[in-house]
N, C-alpha and C positions, 0 to 999 in steps of 0.2 A: 622115688620119692613116695612116703607111705603118707596116704590122706585117708581120712576117716571115710565108713560107706557113706556116710549122709551129706559129705561135701557135695555143694552142688558147682555148677560151672563157673558160676559167678565166684564163688569162693575161692575155686583153682585159679583163675584168674587174677583174682587180687593177690593169694599167696605166689603167684608169678610175676606179676608186674612189684613186689617186695623183694622177692629172694631169685629171680630165676630169669630176669630179663639178661640175655645174654651178652658178654663183655667182646671184646676182640679173641685173636687167636692168640696161641700161646707163642706161636711164632709168627707174626704178621708179616705180609709181603713187604718186600723190601723198600718198594716203592711207596708203601705206606709208615712204614716203620722209618725211615729216614726225615720225616717232620719234627721240627722243634714243636715238644707237647707245650703249650699254654696252661701255665701254673692254675689256671681255671679247671682247666679239664685234670690236672692231678688232684684237686679237691675233692671233683665230680667223683673220681676212680675211688678215690680215699672213701667216702661216704655211702657209695653203692653198692651194693651186692651184686658184682658182676658174675655172670655165669658163662662159660665157654659149653655150648650145649651139645659140642661133636668134638672131642679130642683123642686121635688118636694115641697113644702109649707104647713104643714098640718092646715087649716082649717076648720072652721066647715061648714057644707052644709045643714043643718037643724035649724030648730028655735029653736028646745031644746038644740041645741049645741051653739048656739049664746049667747056672742060675740066668745068666745075661749080663750086661754091662750093667755098671749103676747110673742112676739117672738123676740129676740135682733138681728132683721135681719142685722141693721148696723155692729153691731160688729161681728157677725160670718163673714159677706162677707169682713171686714176688715181684719179678722186673717186668712182669705182663701186666700187673693191676688186677688181677684177676681175684676175685674170691674165692671160686671153685670151678672144676673143670667137670665135666662128666666125661670119664675115664674109659675109654672103649677101646674095644679091639676086634676083629674079623678072625672066624675059624673056617672059612672057605676059601682060602689062598693056597694051602699046603694039602696034599695029600694023606690018605690015613682017617682017622676016626675023629668024629667033629666034637665027640663029647668029652674024650681024653685029650685034645688041643685047649679045651675049653675050663677043664679043671687043670690042667698045667698055667692056663693064662691068668686065672685067678690066684695059683700061688706064688707067680712070680709078680703078681702086683702085691699080694700079701708082703714081699720081701721088698721091695721097692718103698711102700707105705711103711713099715718099717723103721726101713734104711732111714727115710727120711723124718721119721717121728712124726707121719702122719695118720689120718685112720680116716674111712669112708662115712660120709654122711648118711642117716639112713632114714632122715624125717626132716622137715623144713626148718625145725627148731634147730638142730644140730648144725646145719648150714647158718641160720643165724648167730648161735652163740659162738661156732668158730669165727665169724667175720669179726664180733664184739671184741674178742681176744686177740685181733691181730693174725690170726693160724689160717692159712689156705688149706684148702679140703677136698674133695673128691667125694663124685656121684656115680658110683660104679656102673658102666653100660655095657652093652655087647651087640656088635652089628650084625644081623642075621639070627633066626632061630635055627641055624643048623645043628647044633649041640641037642636040640631037645630028641630028635632022628623019631618022632611019632611020641614021644614019651610026654604028655601032659602034664604028669606028675614032677618033671623037672623044672618047670617054671618054679616052684615052691621052694625045691631045694635048691635054685640059683638064689631066690628071696632069701634065704636062711644065709646064704654064702655072702650076703650084701649086695646084691643085684637089685637096682631100683629103678633101671630106662633099658627097655626092650626092644631093640631093632626086629621085626618080625623077619626084615630081607634084607638081602646086601646081592651080590653081584651075580651071582651062580645060585641055582634051585638047590632049595635043601634035600636031602633024600627023600624026605615025606616032607612036600610043599607046602608053604601055607598062603601064597597068593604068587600073584604076575609081578614081576620086576619091571621095570617102565624100560630096562634098557635091553629085553628082553624081546621075541616075539611072546605076545599072549599065549598062553596053554590051558589055563584054567578058569579062566572064566572070571577072574577076580580072584577075591579070598578064598580059599580053601573052607571046608568042615573041618580038616585039624584046625589050621588059623583062627575060625572062629572059635574053637576050643580053647585056644591059648589068648584070647583077646578077654575073653568070660574068665579066666582065671586071673588072669591079669589084676582086671577089675577086682576080683574078689580079695585080691592080696593088698592091692595099691603099689601095685607097678605101672610105672610110666609106660605108654605105647610109644614107639617111634614108627611113623608111617614111612620113613625115609625110602627111597629105591621103590616106593610100590606106585604103579600106576593107576590112571584115574578110577578106574574101574574095581579097585582093590581098594582105592581109598575109600569112594563111595560104600560100598559092604562094610567097610571096617567101622565106619560111623554110625551105620546101622546096627552094629552087634555090641556096640560099645556101650557103657553106661556112664564112662569118664572122659574128660577130656583128653586128645592125644596131642602128638607133637610131630611135625616134620623136623627133626633135628636139623640138616644141612641142604640148602637146596638155593634156588634163585627162580626169578621169574625168566620164561624163555623169551620174552623180548628186550632183556637188558643182557646183552651180549658183549659190551666194552668194546675196547678199541683193537683187541690183540687179537686178530684173525684166529692163529693157530690156537689160544686160550679159547677161543669160544665155538672152534671144532669141536677139540676135545670135552669141553662140558658141556654142550647144548641137549645131548641126551639126557643128560642129569638133571635139569632145570624142569621145571612145572610151569602150567599155564595160570594165568590168571583165576580160570572157573576153579581148577582144583585147590589154588590158596584160597580163595574165598569159601569154599566147600569146608575145609579145616577152620579157619577162622570163623566162618556162622554156627558151626558148633563148637565153638567156647577155644579151640584149639588155639597152637602157637605154632608159627614158621620160622625157622633159622634160616638167614641170607650169609651166603657165602660172600668172602670178601675176592675170590680168585679174579673175578669180571670186573674189578676196579681198579683204577691206576691210580688213581687219589682218593685223601678219604672224604672231598667233596661228591666222587662217582659214586665212592661207595655208600653217602647219605643218600644221592638219589636212587640207588639200588633199593635201599632199605624201605624208602618212600613209595615208591613204586610198589612194593611187597605189602606196605602197610594199610588193607584194605580195611580192616576193621581195628587198627592200632592193637593188633594183637600178634605182635611179632618177636622173634631176639635176632641178635647181633650174630652171627659166625664167622 
């Protein structure tokens, strides 16, 4: 999202509380979706601007996959009750040029948005307006700075294409690394010099920085480098592992400690909490409460 240079952390949090306290997933877990919805919940959802802070939209990233299948994005969002989603994709899963995949991913999303009669929200005002008019909207995000390939000027290029949320890291290291990924052995001592440059450019433009997948050392360095609040769009506390051992084993490495969550919250940032480790809505509420260190969280 675009924030004015003079925005304070307090103003960011005020905006977040009004426009970006994230809602439920587009496709919630079956155990959560099976519950009968209380009419009071329906009223709350209708009057709240709920934003999913991390929602993967499967779009083609290579020429041989284009244009890809049609997606009923509007229909799914209306059924979910979400006002907006941070529509994201990653470029580090496939071989080849990450920059080319990034451009093709944006082009494929352009097509889906046009087909659904939707547009990207570029400012908080755009989100409020869309909600007021009953129209679902999207915030363009990307997971991982692999497409940058050492070119900091591509941050502004992406901004002009509508990107408003940049995840510095993903599962694999970029060709020009930005920092240490929490599921990989540490290699760079935290945030790299290029990662610092990218953060400064995001601050200049008003691009929201997403520290999902960052280890503690990278997070601490990023918070020292940034002049604006950040987000961890999707995670949970490593003490809240749920009752499914297989899921807990799979997710454990992707969760953060209370100290890391507290560090982000104390800097005015937000933490998005996954539903993956909750079997019921009450379990999920408990996971959220456990992570709500300073009342600065989002629901993922």
